[in-house]
Each structure stands twice: as C-alpha cells, then as structure tokens.
C-alpha positions as CSV (number, residue, x, y, z in Angstrom):
1,M,-0.3,-0.2,-0.1
2,F,2.9,2.4,0.9
3,P,6.0,2.4,-1.1
4,K,9.1,1.2,0.3
5,K,11.9,3.7,1.3
6,S,14.7,3.7,-1.1
7,Q,18.1,2.7,0.1
8,T,19.2,6.4,-0.3
9,D,17.0,7.7,2.2
10,I,18.1,4.9,4.6
11,N,21.6,6.2,4.2
12,K,20.7,9.6,4.6
13,N,18.7,8.9,8.1
14,D,21.3,6.8,9.3
15,F,24.1,9.9,8.3
16,L,22.4,12.3,10.0
17,H,21.8,10.4,13.1
18,N,25.5,9.8,13.1
19,L,25.8,13.5,12.6
20,D,23.9,14.2,15.8
21,E,25.4,12.0,17.9
22,A,28.9,13.1,16.9
23,R,27.5,16.5,17.8
24,E,26.5,15.1,21.3
25,A,29.6,13.8,21.9
26,R,31.8,16.7,21.0
27,R,29.5,18.7,23.2
28,R,30.2,15.8,26.8
29,E,33.5,16.1,26.0
30,K,33.4,19.4,26.4
31,Q,31.0,19.8,29.7
32,V,33.5,16.9,30.7
33,Q,36.8,19.1,29.9
34,Q,34.9,22.1,31.6
35,A,33.5,20.2,34.4
36,A,37.7,19.3,34.9
37,I,38.7,22.6,34.7
38,I,36.1,23.8,37.3
39,I,36.9,21.0,39.6
40,Q,41.0,21.8,39.6
41,K,40.1,25.4,39.8
42,T,38.4,24.7,42.9
43,V,40.8,21.8,44.1
44,R,43.8,24.1,43.7
45,G,42.0,27.1,45.0
46,Y,41.3,25.3,48.1
47,L,44.4,23.8,48.3
48,V,46.1,27.3,48.4
49,R,43.8,28.8,50.5
50,K,44.6,25.9,53.0
51,K,48.0,26.0,52.4
52,Y,47.7,30.0,53.0
53,R,45.4,29.2,56.0
54,D,47.9,26.8,57.5
55,Y,51.0,29.4,56.8
56,R,48.8,32.0,58.7
57,K,47.7,29.7,61.3
58,N,51.5,28.6,62.1
59,E,52.6,32.0,61.6
60,L,49.8,33.4,64.1
61,K,51.0,30.0,66.9
62,Q,54.5,31.1,66.4
63,I,53.8,34.7,66.9
64,F,51.1,34.5,70.1
65,L,51.3,31.0,71.6
66,G,54.3,32.2,73.7
67,F,52.0,34.5,75.4
68,T,49.5,31.9,76.7
69,D,52.3,30.5,79.5
70,P,51.1,30.8,83.2
71,N,54.1,33.1,84.0
72,P,54.0,36.4,82.4
73,Q,57.6,37.0,83.1
74,K,58.1,33.8,80.5
75,Y,56.3,35.9,77.5
76,P,58.7,36.2,74.6
77,S,59.9,39.5,73.8
78,L,57.7,42.2,71.9
79,Q,57.9,42.9,68.6
80,L,57.7,46.2,67.0
81,A,53.8,47.6,67.2
82,S,54.1,48.4,63.1
83,T,54.8,44.5,62.7
84,M,52.6,43.1,64.9
85,F,49.4,45.4,63.4
86,P,49.2,43.5,60.6
87,H,49.6,40.2,62.6
88,L,46.0,41.1,64.6
89,Q,44.1,41.7,61.5
90,H,45.1,38.8,60.2
91,F,44.4,37.0,63.5
92,L,40.7,38.6,63.9
93,L,40.1,37.6,60.3
94,Y,41.0,33.8,61.1
95,Y,38.8,33.8,64.3
96,N,35.8,34.7,62.8
97,R,36.5,32.4,60.0
98,M,37.0,29.5,62.1
99,K,34.5,30.3,64.9
100,I,31.7,29.6,62.6
101,K,33.3,26.6,61.9
102,D,35.3,24.8,64.5
103,N,35.4,26.2,67.9
104,S,38.4,24.1,69.1
105,T,40.7,24.3,72.1
106,D,43.7,25.5,69.9
107,L,41.7,28.4,68.4
108,Q,40.7,29.2,72.3
109,Q,44.4,29.1,73.4
110,L,45.5,31.3,69.9
111,L,42.8,33.8,71.3
112,L,44.4,33.5,75.0
113,G,47.4,34.6,73.4
114,V,46.3,37.5,71.3
115,L,44.4,38.7,74.3
116,N,47.7,38.3,76.6
117,Y,49.8,40.2,73.8
118,I,47.6,43.1,73.7
119,S,47.4,43.8,77.5
120,T,51.3,43.6,78.0
121,S,51.9,45.7,75.1
122,L,49.3,48.6,76.6
123,I,50.9,48.7,79.7
124,V,54.6,48.5,78.3
125,D,56.7,51.4,78.9
126,D,57.9,51.9,75.2
127,I,55.3,53.4,72.5
128,K,57.2,51.6,69.9
129,Y,56.2,48.5,71.3
130,S,53.0,49.7,72.3
131,H,49.6,48.4,70.6
132,L,48.5,52.0,70.6
133,A,51.4,52.8,68.0
134,A,49.0,52.4,65.5
135,F,46.6,55.1,66.4
136,F,49.4,57.6,65.7
137,N,50.0,56.6,62.0
138,K,47.7,58.1,59.8
139,E,47.5,55.5,57.2
140,V,46.7,52.8,59.5
141,N,44.6,54.9,62.6
142,A,41.1,54.3,61.1
143,Q,41.8,50.6,60.6
144,W,43.1,50.7,64.4
145,M,40.3,52.0,65.6
146,K,38.0,49.2,63.7
147,L,39.8,46.5,64.4
148,N,39.6,47.4,68.6
149,Q,35.9,47.7,67.9
150,D,35.7,44.3,65.9
151,F,38.0,43.0,69.0
152,M,35.9,44.4,71.4
153,I,32.7,42.7,69.8
154,V,34.4,39.2,70.1
155,M,35.4,39.7,73.8
156,L,31.8,40.4,74.4
157,K,30.8,37.4,72.6
158,V,33.5,35.3,74.8
159,L,31.7,36.3,77.6
160,E,28.5,36.0,77.0
161,T,28.8,32.2,75.5
162,T,31.7,30.9,77.7
163,E,30.9,28.6,80.9
164,P,33.7,28.7,83.2
165,T,33.9,24.8,83.4
166,T,37.7,24.4,82.4
167,N,40.8,26.2,83.4
168,D,40.9,27.4,79.7
169,D,37.5,28.9,80.0
170,I,38.7,30.5,83.2
171,K,41.4,32.3,82.1
172,L,39.8,33.3,78.6
173,I,36.9,34.8,80.9
174,I,39.3,36.5,83.1
175,N,41.6,38.0,80.0
176,S,38.8,39.2,78.3
177,L,37.8,41.2,81.1
178,N,41.0,42.6,82.0
179,Y,41.4,43.6,78.2
180,L,37.9,45.6,78.2
181,Y,39.3,46.9,81.0
182,L,42.9,47.9,79.6
183,I,41.6,49.4,76.3
184,T,39.4,51.5,77.9
185,D,41.4,52.8,80.7
186,C,43.9,55.3,79.5
187,Q,45.6,56.0,82.7
188,S,47.0,52.1,82.3
189,W,48.7,53.2,79.0
190,K,52.1,53.8,80.7
191,A,53.7,54.3,77.0
192,L,51.7,57.7,77.1
193,Q,52.1,58.9,80.6
194,K,55.5,60.0,80.0
195,N,54.9,62.5,77.3
196,M,50.9,62.8,78.4
197,N,49.5,66.6,77.8
198,E,46.1,68.2,78.4
199,L,45.3,67.6,75.0
200,L,46.6,64.2,74.5
201,L,44.4,63.5,77.5
202,K,41.0,65.1,76.2
203,T,41.8,62.9,73.3
204,M,42.5,59.2,75.2
205,L,39.6,60.2,77.5
206,A,37.2,61.0,74.2
207,L,38.7,57.6,72.7
208,N,38.2,56.0,76.3
209,R,34.3,57.4,75.8
210,S,34.0,56.1,72.2
211,Y,34.9,53.0,73.3
212,L,32.3,52.7,76.4
213,I,29.6,53.8,74.2
214,H,30.6,50.9,71.4
215,L,30.3,48.3,74.5
216,G,27.4,49.8,75.7
217,Q,25.5,49.5,72.4
218,H,25.8,46.1,72.6
219,N,24.7,45.2,75.8
220,L,27.5,45.1,78.1
221,L,26.1,45.6,81.2
222,K,23.8,42.4,80.5
223,I,26.9,40.4,79.5
224,L,29.0,41.5,82.7
225,K,25.9,40.5,85.1
226,T,25.9,36.8,83.0
227,S,29.4,36.8,83.7
228,M,29.7,37.7,87.0
229,I,27.0,35.5,87.8
230,R,28.6,32.6,86.1
231,C,32.0,33.2,87.9
232,M,30.2,33.2,91.5
233,H,28.6,29.6,90.8
234,R,33.1,28.7,90.5
235,R,33.5,31.0,93.3
236,L,36.2,32.9,91.3
237,E,34.2,36.5,92.1
238,S,37.5,37.6,93.7
239,S,39.0,37.4,90.0
240,V,36.8,39.4,88.1
241,I,35.1,42.3,90.5
242,H,37.5,44.7,89.8
243,N,37.4,44.6,86.1
244,I,33.8,44.0,86.3
245,A,32.9,47.1,88.6
246,T,35.3,49.2,86.7
247,L,33.5,48.9,83.5
248,A,30.1,49.1,85.0
249,F,30.8,52.3,86.7
250,K,33.2,53.8,84.0
251,L,29.5,53.4,81.8
252,L,27.5,55.0,84.5
253,L,30.3,57.9,84.9
254,N,30.5,58.0,81.1
255,S,26.7,58.7,81.0
256,D,26.6,61.2,84.0
257,F,24.0,59.0,85.3
258,N,21.6,59.1,82.4
259,R,18.3,57.5,83.4
260,T,18.4,55.3,80.8
261,H,22.0,53.4,82.0
262,L,20.5,53.8,85.7
263,I,17.9,51.6,85.0
264,L,20.1,49.4,83.1
265,F,22.6,49.1,85.7
266,S,19.8,48.3,88.5
267,Q,18.4,46.1,85.8
268,T,21.3,44.0,85.5
269,I,24.5,45.1,87.7
270,L,22.6,45.7,91.2
271,V,21.1,42.3,90.8
272,I,24.2,40.5,91.3
273,P,24.4,39.3,95.1
274,T,26.5,41.2,96.8
275,F,27.9,43.4,94.4
276,I,27.9,46.9,96.3
277,T,29.3,45.0,99.3
278,M,32.2,43.0,97.3
279,C,33.0,46.7,95.8
280,H,32.7,48.5,99.4
281,E,35.5,45.9,100.9
282,S,37.7,45.7,98.0
283,S,37.9,49.8,98.5
284,H,37.2,49.9,94.5
285,K,38.1,53.5,93.6
286,L,35.8,54.0,91.0
287,F,32.8,52.8,93.7
288,Q,34.1,55.7,96.1
289,M,33.9,58.4,93.1
290,V,30.4,56.8,91.9
291,C,29.5,57.3,95.6
292,Q,30.5,60.8,96.0
293,K,28.7,61.9,92.9
294,D,25.7,60.8,94.2
295,L,24.8,57.2,92.8
296,F,22.6,56.4,96.0
297,N,20.6,59.7,95.9
298,H,20.2,58.9,91.9
299,L,19.1,55.4,92.6
300,I,16.7,56.2,95.5
301,C,14.8,59.2,93.4
302,M,14.2,56.5,90.8
303,Y,13.3,53.8,93.3
304,S,10.8,55.9,95.5
305,I,8.4,56.6,92.6
306,K,6.0,53.6,92.6
307,E,5.2,53.6,89.1
308,S,8.9,54.4,87.8
309,F,10.0,51.2,90.2
310,A,7.1,49.2,88.8
311,S,8.4,49.9,85.3
312,L,11.6,49.1,86.1
313,S,11.3,46.1,87.8
314,E,8.8,44.1,84.7
315,N,11.8,41.9,83.7
316,I,13.4,41.4,87.2
317,D,12.4,38.4,89.2
318,I,11.7,38.0,92.6
319,I,15.0,35.9,93.3
320,E,16.7,39.3,91.7
321,L,14.6,41.9,93.4
322,C,15.7,40.1,96.8
323,Y,19.5,40.7,95.4
324,M,18.8,44.4,94.5
325,L,17.3,45.0,97.8
326,G,20.2,43.7,99.5
327,N,22.9,46.0,97.6
328,I,20.3,48.9,98.2
329,V,20.6,48.1,101.4
330,A,24.3,47.9,101.9
331,L,24.8,51.1,99.6
332,A,22.3,52.9,102.4
333,S,24.4,51.4,105.2
334,I,27.8,53.1,103.8
335,D,27.2,56.9,104.5
336,L,24.7,57.1,107.0
337,S,24.8,61.2,107.0
338,Q,23.7,60.6,103.0
339,L,20.9,58.1,104.4
340,E,19.5,60.8,107.2
341,A,19.3,63.5,104.5
342,M,17.4,60.9,102.3
343,K,15.5,59.1,105.3
344,Q,11.8,59.3,103.5
345,P,12.6,58.7,99.8
346,F,14.6,55.9,101.1
347,I,11.6,54.4,103.2
348,H,9.4,54.6,100.2
349,C,12.1,52.8,98.1
350,L,12.0,50.1,100.2
351,F,8.3,50.0,100.1
352,N,8.4,49.8,96.5
353,I,10.5,47.0,96.2
354,L,8.8,45.1,98.9
355,D,5.6,45.4,97.4
356,V,6.7,44.2,93.9
357,C,8.1,41.1,95.5
358,R,4.8,40.5,97.5
359,Q,2.7,40.9,94.6
360,R,5.5,38.9,92.6
361,Q,5.2,35.9,95.2
362,T,1.2,36.1,95.5
363,T,1.1,35.3,91.9
364,D,3.4,33.1,91.9
365,E,1.8,31.1,94.5
366,Q,-1.3,31.4,92.5
367,S,-0.3,30.4,89.1
368,G,1.7,27.6,90.5
369,K,-1.5,26.0,92.3
370,Q,-3.2,26.6,88.9
371,T,-0.5,24.7,86.5
372,K,1.0,22.6,89.4
373,V,4.5,24.4,88.4
374,T,7.8,22.9,90.5
375,S,8.5,25.3,93.4
376,V,12.6,26.0,93.5
377,W,13.6,26.7,97.2
378,H,16.2,29.5,98.0
379,P,17.8,29.8,101.3
380,I,16.5,33.9,102.0
381,I,13.2,33.8,100.6
382,G,11.7,30.5,100.8
383,H,9.9,28.5,97.8
384,V,9.6,30.0,94.7
385,R,7.2,29.1,91.8
386,G,6.9,30.8,88.4
387,K,9.6,31.8,86.1
388,T,12.9,32.5,87.3
389,S,16.1,33.8,85.5
390,G,18.2,30.4,86.7
391,F,20.7,32.6,88.4
392,T,20.0,31.3,91.9
393,V,23.7,31.3,93.5
394,S,24.0,28.4,95.4
395,N,26.9,29.3,97.1
396,Q,25.9,29.1,100.8
397,E,29.1,32.0,101.4
398,I,27.6,34.6,99.2
399,V,23.8,33.6,100.4
400,Q,25.4,34.7,103.9
401,R,26.8,37.6,102.9
402,V,23.4,38.5,101.0
403,I,21.9,38.1,104.6
404,I,24.5,40.5,106.7
405,Q,23.4,43.1,103.7
406,Y,19.7,42.5,105.3
407,K,20.5,42.8,108.6
408,F,21.1,46.5,108.7
409,L,17.2,46.6,108.3
410,W,16.5,45.1,111.4
411,S,19.5,46.8,113.4
412,K,18.9,49.0,116.5
413,L,20.5,51.8,114.4
414,F,18.0,52.0,111.5
415,V,14.8,50.6,114.1
416,N,15.6,53.4,116.0
417,M,16.2,55.9,112.7
418,L,12.8,55.0,111.7
419,F,11.2,56.1,114.8
420,E,12.8,59.4,114.6
421,S,11.4,59.9,111.0
422,I,7.9,59.8,112.5
423,P,6.8,63.9,112.7
424,T,6.6,64.4,116.5
425,T,8.3,66.0,119.1
426,S,9.8,63.9,122.2
427,L,9.1,64.0,125.4
428,G,11.4,63.0,127.1
429,N,14.2,65.6,128.1
430,Q,15.5,67.8,125.5
431,S,19.2,68.0,127.4
432,S,19.4,64.1,127.6
433,S,22.6,62.7,125.8
434,T,22.6,61.1,122.4
435,A,22.6,57.4,123.9
436,K,19.7,58.3,126.2
437,K,17.7,59.3,123.0
438,E,18.6,56.3,121.0
439,T,18.0,53.9,123.7
440,N,14.2,55.2,124.7
441,I,13.2,56.8,121.1
442,I,10.5,53.7,120.2
443,R,9.3,54.7,124.0
444,A,9.1,58.3,123.1
445,K,7.4,58.0,120.2
446,F,4.7,55.7,121.8
447,E,4.0,58.4,124.7
448,K,2.2,61.1,123.1
449,L,-0.5,58.3,122.1
450,F,-0.5,57.0,125.7
451,H,-2.4,60.6,127.0
452,S,-5.1,59.9,125.1
453,K,-8.1,57.2,124.9
454,T,-7.1,55.6,121.0
455,T,-10.5,55.7,119.2
456,T,-11.6,53.6,116.1
457,D,-11.4,57.6,114.4
458,K,-8.0,58.2,115.7
459,L,-6.9,54.6,114.6
460,T,-7.8,55.0,110.9
461,S,-6.9,58.9,110.5
462,D,-4.6,60.1,113.5
463,E,-0.8,60.5,111.6
464,L,1.1,59.4,114.4
465,T,-0.4,56.3,114.7
466,Q,-0.5,56.0,110.5
467,S,3.2,56.6,111.0
468,I,3.4,54.0,113.7
469,C,1.7,51.4,111.5
470,R,3.5,52.3,108.4
471,I,6.8,51.1,110.2
472,T,5.2,47.6,111.8
473,T,3.8,47.5,108.0
474,F,7.4,47.6,106.6
475,Y,8.6,44.9,109.4
476,Q,5.6,42.8,108.7
477,K,6.4,42.7,105.2
478,L,9.6,41.8,105.4
479,I,8.6,39.0,107.1
480,Q,6.5,37.9,104.8
481,I,8.9,38.1,101.7
482,L,12.3,36.8,103.4
483,T,10.3,33.8,105.1
484,E,13.9,32.1,105.9
485,L,15.0,34.5,107.9
486,R,11.6,35.1,109.9
487,L,13.6,33.9,113.0
488,Q,16.7,36.2,112.6
489,I,14.1,39.3,112.3
490,L,12.1,38.6,114.9
491,C,14.6,37.9,117.1
492,A,16.1,41.3,116.5
493,L,12.9,43.2,116.9
494,S,12.2,41.4,120.2
495,L,15.6,42.7,121.4
496,Q,14.6,46.3,120.7
497,D,14.5,48.5,123.7
498,S,10.9,49.1,124.4
499,L,9.2,47.8,121.6
500,I,7.0,44.8,122.9
501,S,6.3,46.7,125.2
502,S,5.1,49.9,123.8
503,L,3.2,47.7,121.0
504,W,1.4,45.9,124.1
505,Q,0.6,49.3,126.1
506,F,-0.7,50.5,122.2
507,L,-3.0,47.7,122.2
508,N,-4.3,48.0,125.3
509,N,-4.7,51.7,124.8
510,I,-7.0,51.1,121.9
511,G,-10.1,49.8,124.4
512,S,-11.3,46.9,126.9
513,T,-10.0,43.4,125.8
514,C,-6.8,45.2,123.9
515,G,-9.6,46.9,121.8
516,L,-11.6,43.9,120.9
517,K,-14.5,46.1,119.7
518,E,-12.7,48.6,118.1
519,L,-10.7,46.3,115.8
520,L,-13.5,44.4,115.3
521,K,-15.8,47.2,113.9
522,I,-12.4,48.1,111.9
523,Y,-12.3,45.1,110.3
524,E,-15.9,44.5,109.4
525,M,-15.4,48.4,107.5
526,N,-13.0,46.9,105.4
527,K,-14.1,44.3,103.6
528,E,-10.5,43.7,101.7
529,N,-9.5,42.6,105.4
530,Y,-6.4,45.3,104.9
531,H,-6.1,48.3,107.6
532,P,-2.5,49.3,108.8
533,I,-3.7,48.3,112.6
534,F,-3.8,45.0,111.6
535,D,0.1,45.1,110.4
536,L,0.8,46.4,113.5
537,L,-1.7,43.7,115.6
538,Q,0.4,40.7,113.1
539,L,3.7,41.9,114.1
540,F,2.9,41.9,117.7
541,C,1.6,38.7,117.1
542,N,4.4,37.1,115.5
543,L,6.7,38.9,118.1
544,C,4.7,36.8,120.7
545,S,4.6,33.6,118.8
546,Y,8.9,33.9,118.5
547,L,8.6,34.6,122.7
548,A,6.0,32.0,123.5
549,T,8.6,29.5,121.4
550,V,12.0,30.4,122.8
551,L,11.4,31.5,126.7
552,D,11.7,28.7,129.1
553,E,9.5,28.3,132.1
554,E,12.1,30.6,134.4
555,E,12.1,33.5,132.0
556,M,8.0,33.6,131.3
557,Y,6.8,32.2,134.5
558,K,9.5,33.6,137.1
559,E,11.2,36.3,135.6
560,Q,8.4,37.6,133.2
561,K,10.9,38.9,130.6
562,Y,9.0,41.1,128.1
563,L,5.5,40.6,129.4
564,T,3.8,39.9,132.1
565,L,1.5,36.8,133.0
566,E,-1.5,38.7,133.4
567,S,-0.8,40.2,129.8
568,W,-0.2,36.9,128.3
569,S,-3.4,35.5,129.9
570,Q,-4.9,39.1,128.6
571,F,-4.0,38.8,125.1
572,S,-4.7,35.4,125.0
573,L,-8.5,36.3,125.7
574,F,-8.2,38.6,123.1
575,L,-6.9,36.3,120.9
576,N,-9.6,33.8,121.4
577,Q,-12.8,36.3,121.1
578,F,-11.3,37.6,118.2
579,V,-10.6,35.0,115.9
580,Y,-14.2,33.5,116.8
581,R,-16.2,37.0,115.6
582,L,-13.6,36.9,112.8
583,I,-14.8,33.8,112.0
584,R,-18.1,34.9,112.1
585,I,-17.8,37.8,109.9
586,E,-16.3,35.3,107.3
587,F,-19.3,33.2,107.4
588,E,-21.7,35.7,106.8
589,R,-19.7,37.3,104.1
590,T,-18.8,34.5,102.2
591,I,-21.5,33.6,99.4
592,T,-19.4,32.0,96.7
593,T,-16.5,30.0,98.3
594,S,-16.1,28.3,101.3
595,V,-15.2,29.9,104.7
596,K,-12.3,27.3,105.5
597,L,-10.7,28.4,101.9
598,K,-11.2,31.9,102.6
599,L,-9.7,31.9,105.9
600,E,-6.7,29.9,104.6
601,N,-6.1,32.9,102.5
602,N,-6.5,35.1,105.4
603,Q,-3.2,36.5,106.7
604,L,-4.5,38.3,109.5
605,Y,-6.3,35.3,110.7
606,K,-3.5,32.5,110.3
607,T,-1.0,34.7,112.6
608,L,-3.6,35.1,115.2
609,H,-4.7,31.8,115.1
610,Q,-1.4,30.2,115.2
611,L,-0.3,32.0,118.1
612,L,-3.7,31.2,120.0
613,I,-2.9,27.4,119.4
614,L,0.8,28.0,120.8
615,L,-0.7,29.9,123.7
616,H,-3.2,27.4,124.4
617,E,-0.5,24.7,124.3
618,R,1.9,26.4,126.5
619,N,-1.0,27.1,128.6
620,S,-2.2,23.2,128.9
621,R,1.5,22.6,130.0
622,K,1.5,25.2,132.8
623,S,-1.6,27.2,133.6
624,F,-1.0,31.3,133.5
625,T,-4.9,31.9,132.7
626,P,-7.7,31.8,135.1
627,D,-10.6,29.0,134.9
628,S,-13.0,29.2,132.1
629,H,-10.6,31.4,130.3
630,W,-11.0,29.9,126.8
631,L,-15.0,30.0,127.1
632,I,-16.4,32.0,124.4
633,R,-18.8,34.3,126.1
C-alpha cells in the first residue's frame, strides 16, 4: 500500500543520526573538559587557601602562643607594633572564619595568646612596642580603631557564651575582662604617661568614651552580669569583681548618670548578689567616686516613685529583686549621713521593692497552684514558683553575705532611725545625751498616744498612729517576703528597747480587751481585710509567737521577761475572742467560696490563730490563765 523507502533515504537518515551523535559526543566532551577545569580550579583554590590558612595559622601560633604561658615573665619579647598590627588583623579574620566552623581548644589558646599580647603591649613603657602606636599613624589610624571595636565585640561574645568549666575557659574569661578594662582605661597606658599633656589626655579620654559607648550599645552590662554570676557559681568572684565593677561604673560615669543607664545598671549589675558589698570591701576607686557623685541619691530618687520602680522591675524576677534589695541596703549603710538626708525617699524605696516582691510572690503562688509548677527553694525567700532567671547562686558563703546586707534593716540603728523619722517631738528631756535618746526613742514616739484614749476614728485618721503602723507594716512585709530569715528578724526586733512593751501598751490603750470591739469594727468596715493597724497587730503576734517559743519556764513564769503573765493571759483572751468573731464575720460575708478556703488565704487569721494555738498549748503544760478563760462569752 505504501511505497518502500529507497536505500538512499535510509543512508541519509543514518548519516544525520550519526552527525547528531557526534555533535552530542563533542558537547559532552566539552562539558567534561569544562567540569574538569572547574574541579581543578576549585581544588587548586582550596589547596592554595588551605596552604595560606595553614601558613597564617602557623605564623600566628609562632607569634602568639608564647603569650599563653601561665607566668607572664616567660612571655616572648615584644616586637615592633608596626609589625604586629597586620598580624592582629589577620588573626581577627582567621578567628571569625574558624569560630563559625570549629570552636576548638587550639583556637581558644590562640585567642588567649592574642589577648595577653594586647594587654601586655598596652602597659609597656615604650610606645614603639605598644598596641597604641598604630593610633598615631595616619595611614592605619582608622583601621586600628575598627580593629579594636571588632575585637571588643569578639570579647563580648566570648564572655556571653563561655561557661567557666575548664581552666582554659576561666583564663579566657578573666583575660577578656582584663582586655576590656585596659582598652577603656587610658590611665593604664604607661607609654603615654611620660609625654602626657592636656590635649593628649582629652583625646585619650574621648577615645575611651567612644569605646564605652560602643560596648554599651552591645549589651555590656547584661553580659557583665551573666559573666559575674557564672564566676560566682565557681567562687571566682574575687578574680573578676574589679574589672566588672570598673567597666560598669565607667559606663555610669560616662553617661553622667543618665536615667536609661541607671535603669540598665539596676536591672543587671544591682541584681548581682552582694555586688555593692564586694566593691566596698575591696575599696574600689571608681565605686568610691560614684558614691561621691551621689549614686545612692540617683537610685533612690528613681526607686521611690512607685510607677517608676514598677516599670523598671518588670523584667526582674523575685530572686533578683531580693539581691537588689540587699545591694540597696548595703549602699545605704555605707554613708549614714547621706541616708539621714534621704531617709523618707529610702523608706518609700524599700516599700516599693517589698510591694513588688509580695506581688510576685502572690502571683507565683496562685499560678503555681493552678498549673502545678514545681517550686524552687531559695535559702532567703523560701519556695519560689514560676519562672526565674536561673541565676540562683547556691554558694552558701554568698547567701550569708546577702543576709548580712539585710541585717542593717533590723539593726537597732535603723529601727531607731525609722521611729525618729515620725514627725513628732520627743517628750523626753531635750538635754539628755544622744545615747539616752536612742535608747528611749521608741518609747518616746508611743508616749504621745498613751495620753489620750485611742478611738476607732483615731486609729484610721491620726497621723502619728498611721506613721507607727507604717513602720510595723514594713517589718511585717519583710517577714512575709524573707521567710527563711523570719526568726532572725523577730529575734532582733524582740531585743529592741521598749518595742514589745510599747506595742502591748498601744493595744491596751485602744479599749477594753485590747480594743476588741474597735478592731472588729475596723475589720467589718474593710471588706478587703486590710488596714495598717492589722499589720501592727500581726507584727506583735509574730513577736509573741517567737517569745512563746523560745522563752523557757523560768523566763516566762518567774522572771516574766518582755510581758507579764497577766499580759499573756489578757492577750490570749483577746485572741480567742477576736479569732472566733473573725470566723463568724467571714461566714456571714462568704457566699460563693467556702469559709475555710477564704480563711486559709487570710494572713491576719493565720497569724492570730497560730499564736492562739501556741498559747493554748503553753497554757496546757503550765497554766497562766484563770479557770474558764478559754470559753467564748
């Protein structure tokens, strides 16, 4: 049907097919040749670069590894700075490249050697061998500035990421801090001291300021805090405190106590446990300088404003707040004359810190109950639920030093200072000695209240009464927050002259049965169950609980220390009646929740009920009350 293809057509098709195959073969051969060229180029480039890197690596090792010797006296002789500067540039490029690929021990050792070289050359006497020489060379001045800035960023990264687990890590951290300290301290540059003039000094100080600004922009304070806490875990704080404090205080001074820097300083450095105490004990020069420039006043003025402190403390957890409180108290106790001048703002500051701590405690407890979050025990504030920073220093020595900071708050000196701040005149002899005034200051402040009958209106509106209640509120909050120091606080307060007897006389002066009727009326009027007078009552109950626990029979029954047996009997009668009526009031108020649950969350009820049970048990062992004393009438 179809005509057959001729032989000529077949030969033509084969010929064309062969041509296509030949063309494809030539194309593939060309691709292979090109691929071979690319492979050869890549391999040769890699080998050349590797050879160059190895050459640079060996060169850098030969130059800088000698500076890793533990004994600085065995360091190799310094070469001319003009020779060393290109090597530093090569090292920075090499380090940044290798850091991404492999952060090996060899790389750390090389970095340590470079750090030691720069630190050594900064304090050398001859400018020719000093790292500073390139600064005075117009051709490389800009490169030198850029090199130092880049190197400082590297050091910050090292401090931020390095855990002090090995000796090499510890050396790297210490030397990194030493480098940052030296590069920002022109007073340490010995090569310039011989020919230092006013213009040169201004130039060097401006250079230091620019470096501090550069460091501050890259989270210097936050990194210093992290590094310090890590070192404290390893008990290395004495090795790094000088350099960390110097950098932190320099940044503050450089900013002229700018509010932004003060906030950053508060959120980072002041939450380091016992930081202020360590600076004070080491007689740190810059610390003394910032104290003279009113660091305390600047901080207190900021903390004493409730809204300001609430905003500042948003990102600070409760453990860090407690460390901050310790540092603020330590700062206040250094200069008592300054504290005397800033007494009222300081008291406001303490209240603001305690209020935020208490708020965090309450929030954490509620969220912990709802979500069943595992609590963490802290040796100062007890069990902590919720999210914390993780920087809970477990070093017992540090914890004890924090407690020593706190002790100023319940010392005789500070308690008297609080009562002296109450705006009334003492009724005692004005010509009496200072020692006598201090001994009787608490009694003197209460005496004015004892001359007239205390009414319900007076309890809620009298300025003197409110001032005294404010002091008791402070110590009650302190007991609630520093739960593990409760006994220490109560012991110290019980030893204060006339405090317990004055509180007891104050309660008796309210009305019959320790003002039972008046206090119940105030309780019924305040649906939120809070009034300053109840803080006074709770503090007195806490003190009585402590006394009822520690006093033996001879001290309580024979010597009748602190309170007479009649006073114990009278107060136990008040407690029995008040607790009973408090339960009835809550029963009448409660509609939705159970009375038991509400009473469990009522701090006033828990404090009074605890003391009531304690006194009842004590009375059961040896009675100090008349018959039918415990019956409700």
